[in-house]
Structures are given as C-alpha cells and as structure tokens.
N, C-alpha and C positions, 0 to 999 in steps of 0.2 A: 557651475561649481558643484552641483549635486552629482552630475555625471562623472566628474573627476573622482569624487569620493567613492562612488559606486564602483568605478573601474579599479580603483586602488584596493577596495575590499575584495573584489573578485580576484584580483591578482594575488593578494595575500592568501586567500583561500586555496587557490591553485598551487601556490608555492608550498604551503603547508602540506597539501595532499601529496605533492611530488616528493617532498622531503620524508614524509611518513612512509611512503611506498619504498623509497630508497633504503631507509633504516630497516624496514621489515625484511627486505632482501638481504641486507648485510648481516643482520642478526642470524639469519638462517645459513647464508652462504659463507660468511667469514666470521664465525663466532670468536675465534682466537684473536683476530685483529680488533674486533669490537671490545673484547675483554681488555686487551692491552691499552686501548684508548682510555678506558675508565681508569686504569692504574696510572697512566700518564697524566691524566687530568688531575687526579688526586695528589700525585707526587708534586705537581706544580704548586699545590697549596700546602705542601709540607706534610701530607698524610702518607704514612708508609704503606707499602704493599700489604704487609701483614694486617694493618688496621683496615685496609680497604677490602680485603678478601671476603669478609662476611657480606658486605654490600654487593660485591660482584656475584657471589654465590646466590644471594637472594634474587638478583636481577636475572641470572641464568635460569632460575626456576620460574620466572614470570616474564615471559617474552613480551607481553603487552606493556608491562611497566618499563622494561629495558628500552623498547621503542620510544615510549613517552619521554624517558630521561634523556636519551640521545637526541631526540627531536627537539626537546626544549632547549638543550645546550646550543645546538646549531641554529635554531630559529631565533633564539634570544640574541645571540651575538653575531650570527652569520658565520660561515665557515672561516673566512679570513679573520674576522673580528674575534672569533673564539680562539683561533691559533695565536693571535696577538695577546689576548687575555691570558692564555696559558703561559706564554713566554714572559709576560709582565709579572705573573705570579712567581715564576721561577726566579726572575731578577730580584724581586722583593725578598724572597726567601734567602737568596744568596747574599744579599747585602745586609741582612739582619744578623 
C-alpha cells in the first residue's frame, strides 16, 4: 500500500512538471492564445473582457505568475474537466 501511494505521488509530481513546462512554452510561443484563454475563462463566469483586461495585463507582465495561474487551472480540474467547468459556468450564466 505504501508503494502505491509513493508511485501516485511520483506520478503527480511528474504530471505537474510536464504541465508547467508546457505552460511555460505556450506563454512564450503563443501569448495571444493564452491571453484569449483567460478572457474565455472569465467570460464563462460572467466577467467582461474590459473587467478582465487589468488581470491579463498584470499576468503578461509577470510570466511566472501567468504560468502558475494557468497550471493551477488545468491541474485542479484537468484539461477536460476544466473545459466542462467553463461550459457549465456558461450554462449557469445563460440560464440566470
């Protein structure tokens, strides 16, 4: 049982490192797409692009924080789970 827990922890650490590396690349190679993702996420929660712009500008000025924010979103919910969460937030906003 201890071996299983250790293997799970190692796997989690490797997954985090891989996700962080991917986000670091994307922030450098595809900044416009990463910026649009933040706007899309916030729109799903009913926050306008105008209201989100200061956050995006702040993140653009701090690449390390941008990577942490995006990594947290993906790792917390998973890529598919995060997409579903965003879609659910859109549905809730549309129905209210």
